[in-house]
C-alpha positions as CSV (number, residue, x, y, z in Angstrom):
1,M,236.5,206.9,160.8
2,V,233.5,206.7,162.8
3,E,233.2,209.2,166.0
4,T,233.3,207.6,169.3
5,T,229.8,207.0,170.9
6,P,230.2,206.5,174.8
7,V,229.7,202.8,176.0
8,V,226.1,202.4,177.8
9,W,225.8,200.2,180.8
10,Y,222.9,198.3,182.1
11,D,222.0,199.5,185.5
12,G,220.1,196.5,186.9
13,K,216.3,197.8,186.4
14,E,213.3,196.1,185.2
15,S,214.7,192.9,183.7
16,A,212.7,190.4,186.0
17,G,210.0,188.6,183.7
18,Q,211.4,189.8,180.6
19,P,212.6,187.6,177.1
20,F,215.5,189.7,176.6
21,L,217.4,193.2,177.0
22,R,218.6,196.2,174.7
23,L,221.4,197.6,176.4
24,A,221.5,201.0,174.7
25,P,218.8,202.7,172.1
26,A,221.5,202.7,169.5
27,D,221.8,198.7,169.7
28,N,220.4,196.6,166.9
29,V,221.0,193.3,168.7
30,A,219.5,192.3,172.4
31,V,220.5,189.9,174.8
32,A,218.2,186.7,175.7
33,L,217.5,186.5,179.5
34,R,216.1,183.4,179.0
35,T,216.1,180.5,176.2
36,L,213.9,181.7,173.3
37,K,211.7,179.2,171.3
38,E,211.4,179.1,167.9
39,G,208.3,180.7,166.6
40,E,207.7,183.0,170.1
41,Q,206.5,186.2,169.5
42,L,208.2,189.0,171.7
43,D,207.5,192.5,172.7
44,L,210.3,194.9,172.3
45,P,211.2,195.7,176.0
46,A,211.8,199.3,176.5
47,N,214.5,199.4,179.3
48,E,215.9,202.0,181.1
49,V,219.8,202.3,180.6
50,R,222.4,204.5,182.5
51,S,224.6,206.3,180.0
52,A,228.3,207.0,180.5
53,P,229.2,210.7,181.9
54,D,228.5,213.3,179.1
55,A,227.1,210.9,176.6
56,V,226.2,211.8,173.4
57,P,222.7,211.3,172.3
58,D,223.5,210.4,168.7
59,A,223.2,206.9,167.8
60,V,226.0,204.8,165.9
61,P,224.8,205.3,162.3
62,D,222.6,203.2,160.6
63,T,221.9,200.8,163.7
64,V,219.1,202.4,165.6
65,P,216.3,199.7,166.0
66,D,212.6,200.8,164.1
67,T,210.5,200.6,167.6
68,A,207.3,201.3,165.3
69,S,207.1,197.7,165.1
70,P,207.6,196.3,168.7
71,T,207.0,192.8,167.9
72,L,209.6,190.1,166.8
73,V,209.1,186.3,165.7
74,V,212.0,184.0,167.1
75,A,213.4,182.2,164.1
76,S,215.0,179.7,165.7
77,R,215.9,178.3,169.4
78,I,218.1,181.2,170.9
79,M,220.0,180.4,174.3
80,K,220.0,182.6,177.3
81,G,222.5,184.9,177.0
82,H,223.3,184.9,173.3
83,K,221.9,188.0,171.1
84,I,218.8,188.3,169.0
85,A,218.5,190.6,165.8
86,L,216.5,193.3,166.6
87,V,216.2,194.6,163.3
88,D,217.3,193.5,159.5
89,V,221.0,193.6,159.1
90,Q,222.3,193.3,155.4
91,K,225.2,191.4,154.9
92,G,228.5,194.0,155.7
93,G,226.2,196.1,158.1
94,R,227.4,196.8,161.4
95,V,226.0,194.9,164.6
96,V,226.1,197.1,167.6
97,K,225.9,196.2,171.2
98,Y,226.5,198.5,174.2
99,A,226.1,201.3,171.6
100,Q,229.4,199.9,170.1
101,L,230.4,198.2,166.9
102,I,231.0,194.2,167.9
103,G,231.3,193.2,164.2
104,V,229.8,193.1,160.8
105,A,227.0,190.5,159.4
106,A,228.7,188.0,157.5
107,Q,225.6,187.2,155.7
108,D,221.9,189.0,155.4
109,I,220.3,188.8,159.1
110,K,216.8,189.1,159.5
111,A,214.8,190.3,162.4
112,G,214.2,187.8,165.2
113,E,217.5,185.6,164.3
114,H,220.2,184.5,166.3
115,V,223.2,186.7,166.3
116,H,226.6,184.4,166.7
117,T,229.6,182.8,165.0
118,H,227.6,182.0,162.1
119,N,226.4,185.2,161.0
120,L,228.8,187.7,162.6
121,S,232.2,188.5,161.6
122,F,235.2,190.3,163.3
123,T,236.0,193.5,161.3
124,Y,238.7,196.3,162.8
125,N,237.1,199.2,165.0
126,D,237.3,202.1,163.3
127,T,236.6,204.4,166.2
128,T,238.6,207.6,166.8
129,H,241.2,207.3,169.6
130,S,240.3,210.9,170.9
131,R,240.7,211.9,174.5
132,N,238.7,213.9,176.6
133,A,240.8,217.1,177.5
134,D,237.8,218.2,180.1
135,L,237.9,215.0,182.3
136,R,239.3,215.8,185.8
137,P,240.9,213.8,188.7
138,V,238.6,212.6,191.2
139,V,238.4,214.2,194.6
140,V,240.2,212.0,197.0
141,E,238.7,211.5,200.6
142,C,240.6,209.3,202.7
143,T,238.1,208.3,205.5
144,D,237.7,204.4,204.8
145,S,240.4,202.0,206.8
146,F,241.4,198.5,207.3
147,Q,243.2,196.1,209.1
148,G,246.6,195.5,207.3
149,Y,250.2,195.0,208.0
150,Q,252.4,198.0,208.0
151,R,256.1,197.3,206.7
152,A,258.9,199.2,208.0
153,D,259.7,200.7,204.6
154,G,256.1,202.3,204.2
155,R,254.6,199.1,202.2
156,T,251.2,197.8,203.9
157,G,250.5,194.1,203.2
158,T,246.8,192.2,203.4
159,R,248.5,189.1,204.0
160,N,251.8,188.0,205.8
161,Y,253.5,185.3,203.7
162,I,257.1,184.1,203.4
163,A,258.1,183.6,200.0
164,V,260.3,180.8,198.6
165,I,261.2,182.1,194.7
166,S,263.1,180.2,192.4
167,S,265.3,181.6,189.8
168,V,264.9,179.2,187.7
169,N,262.9,175.8,186.9
170,C,265.9,173.7,187.7
171,S,265.6,174.9,191.4
172,A,261.7,174.3,191.4
173,T,261.5,171.1,193.2
174,A,264.1,172.4,195.8
175,A,262.0,175.5,196.6
176,N,258.8,173.7,196.7
177,R,259.9,171.1,199.1
178,I,261.5,174.1,201.3
179,A,258.0,175.5,201.6
180,H,256.5,172.1,202.5
181,A,258.4,171.6,205.1
182,F,256.0,173.9,206.9
183,D,253.1,172.4,206.2
184,H,251.0,170.1,208.5
185,G,251.1,172.4,211.5
186,A,254.6,173.8,211.2
187,L,253.2,177.0,211.7
188,D,250.9,176.3,214.7
189,G,252.9,178.8,216.8
190,Y,252.9,181.7,214.1
191,A,249.6,183.3,214.0
192,N,250.6,186.1,212.0
193,V,252.4,184.0,209.2
194,D,249.8,183.2,206.5
195,G,252.2,180.5,205.4
196,V,255.2,179.6,203.4
197,V,254.7,179.5,199.9
198,A,257.2,178.4,196.7
199,F,256.6,180.3,193.7
200,T,258.3,178.4,190.8
201,H,257.9,178.5,187.0
202,G,259.2,176.8,183.8
203,T,261.9,179.1,182.5
204,G,265.1,181.1,183.9
205,C,267.6,179.6,181.6
206,G,267.7,179.3,177.7
207,M,266.6,182.6,176.8
208,D,268.3,185.8,175.6
209,A,269.5,187.6,178.7
210,A,268.4,190.9,177.0
211,G,265.3,190.3,175.5
212,E,261.7,190.9,176.3
213,G,260.9,187.6,177.9
214,F,263.8,188.0,180.4
215,Q,263.3,191.3,181.4
216,N,259.3,190.4,182.2
217,L,260.9,187.4,184.3
218,Q,263.2,189.6,186.3
219,R,260.5,192.2,187.0
220,V,258.2,189.4,188.1
221,L,261.0,187.8,190.5
222,A,261.9,191.4,191.9
223,G,258.0,192.3,192.5
224,Y,257.4,189.1,194.5
225,A,260.3,189.8,196.6
226,R,259.4,192.9,197.5
227,H,255.6,192.3,197.4
228,P,253.9,194.1,200.6
229,N,251.8,190.7,201.4
230,V,255.7,189.2,201.5
231,G,257.4,189.4,204.9
232,G,260.6,187.1,204.1
233,V,261.8,186.1,201.1
234,L,264.2,183.3,200.0
235,L,265.5,183.1,196.5
236,V,266.7,179.5,195.4
237,G,269.0,179.3,192.3
238,L,270.7,176.5,190.6
239,G,274.0,178.4,189.8
240,C,274.6,178.4,186.2
241,E,271.4,179.8,184.8
242,T,271.1,182.7,182.9
243,S,268.6,184.3,185.4
244,Q,271.2,184.8,188.2
245,I,269.8,185.7,191.7
246,A,272.8,188.3,192.0
247,G,271.9,190.3,189.1
248,T,268.2,190.6,189.7
249,I,268.9,191.8,193.4
250,E,271.5,194.4,191.8
251,S,269.3,195.7,188.8
252,H,266.3,196.0,190.8
253,K,268.1,197.4,194.1
254,L,266.8,194.8,196.3
255,A,268.0,195.1,199.5
256,S,269.7,191.6,201.0
257,G,269.4,190.8,204.8
258,P,267.8,188.7,207.6
259,L,264.3,188.7,205.5
260,L,265.8,188.4,202.0
261,R,268.1,185.4,201.6
262,T,269.5,183.9,198.8
263,M,271.3,180.3,197.9
264,N,272.4,178.1,195.0
265,I,272.1,174.8,194.7
266,Q,275.6,174.3,193.2
267,T,277.2,175.9,195.9
268,T,275.2,174.7,198.6
269,G,276.0,171.0,197.7
270,G,273.1,169.4,195.9
271,H,269.1,169.0,196.4
272,V,269.3,167.4,199.9
273,K,271.7,170.1,201.4
274,T,270.0,172.9,199.6
275,I,266.5,171.7,201.1
276,A,268.0,171.3,204.6
277,R,269.6,174.6,204.6
278,G,266.6,176.6,203.2
279,V,264.3,175.2,205.8
280,E,267.0,176.4,208.4
281,I,266.9,179.8,206.8
282,V,263.0,180.2,207.0
283,N,262.7,178.9,210.3
284,S,265.1,181.9,211.2
285,M,262.6,184.1,209.8
286,L,259.6,183.0,211.6
287,E,259.7,184.8,214.9
288,E,260.5,188.5,213.1
289,V,257.6,187.7,210.6
290,N,255.1,187.0,212.9
291,A,256.2,189.8,215.0
292,I,254.2,192.2,212.8
293,E,250.3,192.6,213.7
294,R,247.5,194.3,211.6
295,T,246.9,197.7,212.3
296,A,244.4,200.3,211.3
297,C,245.6,201.6,207.4
298,P,244.0,204.0,205.2
299,V,242.4,202.3,201.8
300,S,244.9,204.4,199.7
301,A,247.2,201.6,201.0
302,L,245.4,198.9,198.5
303,T,246.4,198.3,195.0
304,L,243.6,196.0,193.3
305,A,244.3,193.8,190.4
306,L,241.0,194.2,188.2
307,Q,240.7,190.5,186.3
308,C,238.3,188.4,184.7
309,G,238.4,185.0,183.2
310,G,235.6,182.5,181.6
311,S,233.7,185.4,180.4
312,D,230.1,185.4,179.1
313,A,227.6,187.5,178.1
314,W,226.6,188.7,181.5
315,S,230.3,189.7,182.1
316,G,229.7,193.1,180.6
317,I,226.3,193.6,182.0
318,T,226.7,192.6,185.7
319,A,230.2,191.9,187.3
320,N,232.6,193.9,185.1
321,P,230.4,197.1,185.6
322,A,229.6,196.4,189.5
323,L,233.5,195.7,189.9
324,G,234.1,199.0,187.9
325,H,231.8,201.0,190.4
326,A,233.6,199.4,193.3
327,A,237.0,200.5,191.6
328,D,235.9,203.9,191.6
329,L,235.0,203.6,195.2
330,L,238.4,202.4,196.0
331,I,240.1,205.5,193.7
332,R,238.1,207.7,195.5
333,Q,239.6,206.6,199.0
334,G,243.3,207.3,197.1
335,G,243.4,203.6,196.3
336,T,244.6,202.2,192.9
337,A,243.2,199.8,190.6
338,V,245.1,198.2,187.8
339,L,243.5,196.8,184.8
340,A,245.2,194.3,182.3
341,E,244.9,191.8,179.7
342,T,245.8,194.1,176.6
343,P,244.1,191.6,174.0
344,E,240.9,192.0,175.8
345,I,240.8,195.9,175.6
346,Y,241.7,195.3,171.8
347,G,239.0,197.0,169.9
348,A,237.8,198.9,173.4
349,E,240.7,200.9,173.7
350,H,239.0,204.0,172.5
351,L,237.5,203.8,175.7
352,L,240.3,204.2,177.7
353,T,241.8,206.7,175.7
354,Q,239.1,209.0,176.0
355,R,240.0,208.6,180.0
356,A,243.7,209.2,179.6
357,A,245.3,211.7,181.8
358,S,247.5,212.9,178.9
359,D,248.3,212.5,175.3
360,E,251.6,210.9,176.3
361,I,249.5,208.3,178.5
362,A,246.8,207.7,175.4
363,D,249.7,207.1,173.4
364,Q,251.5,204.6,175.2
365,L,248.0,202.5,175.5
366,I,247.9,202.5,171.4
367,Q,251.6,201.6,171.3
368,R,250.8,198.5,173.4
369,I,247.8,197.8,171.3
370,E,250.6,198.0,168.1
371,W,252.8,195.9,169.5
372,W,250.2,193.2,170.3
373,Q,249.3,193.6,166.6
374,D,252.9,192.8,165.6
375,Y,253.2,190.2,167.9
376,V,250.2,188.0,167.0
377,A,251.0,188.9,163.2
378,R,254.6,187.4,163.4
379,N,253.3,184.4,165.4
380,N,250.5,183.6,162.8
381,G,247.7,184.4,164.9
382,S,244.5,186.8,165.3
383,L,243.8,188.9,168.1
384,D,240.0,187.8,167.2
385,N,240.8,184.5,168.3
386,N,240.9,185.4,171.8
387,P,237.4,184.6,172.5
388,S,237.5,181.0,173.9
389,P,235.2,178.0,172.8
390,G,233.5,178.7,176.6
391,N,233.5,182.2,176.0
392,K,231.4,181.7,172.5
393,L,229.0,179.0,174.2
394,G,228.3,181.8,177.0
395,G,227.3,184.3,174.0
396,L,230.3,186.3,173.2
397,T,230.9,186.3,169.2
398,T,234.2,188.6,168.5
399,I,237.1,190.0,170.5
400,L,235.1,193.5,170.2
401,E,232.2,192.3,172.1
402,K,234.3,190.6,174.8
403,S,236.6,193.8,175.1
404,L,233.9,195.9,175.7
405,G,232.5,194.0,178.4
406,A,236.2,193.7,179.8
407,V,236.9,197.4,180.1
408,A,233.8,197.8,182.1
409,K,235.7,196.7,185.2
410,G,237.9,199.7,185.0
411,G,235.2,202.1,186.2
412,T,234.9,205.5,184.9
413,T,237.7,207.4,186.6
414,M,240.9,209.0,184.8
415,L,243.5,206.8,183.5
416,N,246.8,207.6,185.2
417,G,249.4,205.5,183.5
418,V,250.4,202.8,181.4
419,F,252.9,200.1,182.6
420,R,254.5,197.3,181.1
421,Y,254.3,193.8,182.2
422,A,254.9,193.4,186.3
423,E,256.3,196.9,186.3
424,K,256.0,199.0,189.8
425,V,252.9,200.9,189.8
426,D,254.0,204.0,191.4
427,R,250.8,206.3,191.1
428,P,247.7,206.0,192.5
429,G,244.2,205.7,190.8
430,F,243.1,203.9,187.6
431,V,245.9,202.6,186.0
432,F,246.8,200.2,183.2
433,M,249.2,197.0,183.1
434,D,250.2,195.4,179.7
435,S,249.8,191.6,179.9
436,P,248.4,188.5,177.9
437,G,244.7,187.4,178.3
438,Y,245.9,184.4,179.9
439,D,244.6,184.7,183.5
440,P,247.7,183.3,185.5
441,A,250.2,185.3,183.4
442,S,248.3,188.3,183.7
443,V,247.4,187.9,187.3
444,T,251.2,187.1,187.9
445,G,252.4,190.3,186.4
446,Q,249.7,192.5,188.4
447,I,250.8,190.9,191.6
448,A,254.4,191.4,191.0
449,S,253.3,195.4,189.9
450,G,252.3,195.9,193.4
451,C,248.6,194.4,193.6
452,N,247.8,193.5,197.3
453,L,244.2,192.4,196.3
454,V,242.9,190.6,193.3
455,A,239.0,190.8,192.1
456,F,238.1,188.1,189.5
457,T,235.1,187.9,187.7
458,T,233.9,185.1,185.8
459,G,230.9,184.1,183.8
460,R,231.7,180.1,182.7
461,G,233.1,179.4,186.4
462,S,236.9,179.9,186.4
463,T,238.2,178.6,189.8
464,F,241.4,180.7,189.7
465,G,243.1,181.6,193.1
466,S,246.3,183.5,193.7
467,K,249.2,184.1,196.3
468,P,250.3,186.1,197.9
469,A,247.7,188.7,196.8
470,P,244.2,186.7,198.1
471,C,241.4,186.6,195.2
472,L,237.9,187.4,195.4
473,K,235.9,185.5,193.0
474,I,232.6,187.3,191.2
475,A,229.9,185.3,189.5
476,T,228.0,187.3,186.6
477,N,225.3,185.0,186.6
478,T,223.4,183.5,189.3
479,D,223.1,180.0,187.5
480,M,226.7,179.5,187.9
481,Y,226.8,181.1,191.2
482,R,224.5,178.3,192.4
483,Q,226.5,175.5,190.5
484,L,229.5,176.8,191.8
485,S,228.8,178.5,195.0
486,D,231.8,176.6,197.0
487,D,234.0,178.9,194.6
488,M,232.1,182.0,194.1
489,D,232.5,184.8,196.7
490,I,229.8,187.2,195.2
491,N,226.8,186.8,192.8
492,A,226.4,189.9,190.6
493,G,223.9,188.0,188.7
494,T,221.8,189.4,190.9
495,I,221.8,192.1,188.6
496,V,219.5,190.7,186.1
497,S,217.9,187.9,188.2
498,E,216.9,190.1,190.9
499,G,216.9,193.5,189.4
500,D,219.9,195.1,191.8
501,S,221.5,198.1,190.8
502,V,225.2,197.8,189.6
503,A,225.8,200.5,192.0
504,D,224.6,198.4,194.7
505,V,226.4,195.2,193.7
506,G,229.6,197.4,193.6
507,E,229.4,199.0,197.1
508,R,228.9,194.9,197.8
509,I,232.0,194.1,196.5
510,Y,234.0,197.0,197.8
511,A,232.7,196.2,201.3
512,R,233.6,192.7,201.0
513,L,237.4,193.5,199.4
514,L,238.1,195.8,202.7
515,E,237.0,192.4,204.7
516,V,239.4,190.5,202.9
517,A,242.2,193.2,203.0
518,S,241.7,192.8,207.0
519,G,242.3,188.9,207.0
520,S,238.7,187.4,206.1
521,F,239.5,184.5,203.8
522,T,238.1,184.1,200.1
523,L,237.0,180.9,199.2
524,S,240.2,180.5,197.0
525,E,242.2,180.6,199.9
526,V,240.0,178.4,201.9
527,H,240.5,175.9,199.0
528,G,244.4,176.4,199.2
529,L,244.4,177.8,195.7
530,G,247.5,179.8,194.6
531,D,250.6,177.6,194.9
532,H,250.7,176.6,191.0
533,E,249.0,179.9,189.7
534,F,252.3,181.6,189.4
535,V,253.1,181.9,185.6
536,P,255.6,184.5,184.5
537,W,254.8,185.7,181.1
538,Q,257.3,183.9,178.5
539,I,258.1,186.0,175.4
540,G,261.0,184.5,172.8
541,A,262.8,182.0,171.9
542,I,263.8,179.0,174.0
543,M,267.5,178.1,173.0
């Protein structure tokens, strides 16, 4: 086992005009800042780096580039964002980026060669899962505020929706038609109602009522029904399904009343009568939901979902560390930040166990990793299959490399808890929620856990949006930001293209999050995204 070496994040200094970027002194690969041409002679740049707290100066064994010969000759064309070898690496040798293992050489690699899927192989990360017992909680200073919806039961919303939730796919059409009845100006007289939205899905029956998939679905339905961004709820079922509404209400202690109503198609008399009755019920909620107004609320009431999708090589260099800084700022105000996507921390989980508040929390995280290893194995898969074709085109090669960039979203504070998918987050600070890496399913779980804001970084250009929690999109690189400027709220690519610091961009993200929490629309909201991105994580057989 190799002792853990703290990750090193680039701080955005001195990138302008350089051909490539070495992120840490221990690295034996660098990232191309522009397309490198075959035969080019390049000088090894001496970039400044920012180390994690209590950084250990010792490099990963046998990986430190020899800077005595600082000139490299590019062996073949290397695309922007892809890796170039800084030294010769023998077959089986460790390849290091961020001062961390990202794989082993599948063949001999010469200095100046492109390092990617053709010559870099996945290997199990053999670092230790130690915990830093000296880590201390951050000092909370509740000084910042936003304009939110304060609920009577103490919850605080950033939006004010009425939700029509189907218990089963059989009632999805009825739920959608009830919600669509309030399109096209039907809410013009209700300025404080953000919309009537249907949350429908493709499951709810033909499943084991004692299985993990059923429990996931029940937690999601209950989480959306009690979500702080939802002022009124109508649960719509068929009547004979496995996912019984009465069972959901009882097991999750939901309080039925004027703003939480239920109905079944079978007992109401069919689709036409169900839709008509559903519209009447929603109409009866509008006045009371509209009566609540935004007031000053402490930032400690915010729970932020940390998410990335369509990742590229820049994700771990720009947007993810910047979002991590914003998460730290939020947590110092008493807020909560929720990291997820367990397959996308695989191989980097040691960076989180280091920060665990207790041995029990560290063990809980490792248990989730082990569950995923077993889950993937019994389905004849591999966790290294996670990097998508788009991820690889963007310069990411192995899941280890992708995960190292992904965990940067979690900032630097203590890990206070590990939660099951869609489980209610019951404590402030930085926490982890188990979920797939598939963005819609992961965000659905985070929202169900109580997240009232979503921050989503992307390198390839994911156009994801969510409801009832608004989604802020953060571009990892300036080229994509310009290409998809109608969808990207913030350009974190300036960390490389203009030399902005990670901290400066993180503060920009934090400030924008408070504006969004106070009612400012994100671009995904402007485009109406979020109605079809409700995807509960389904596990188990369909029977």
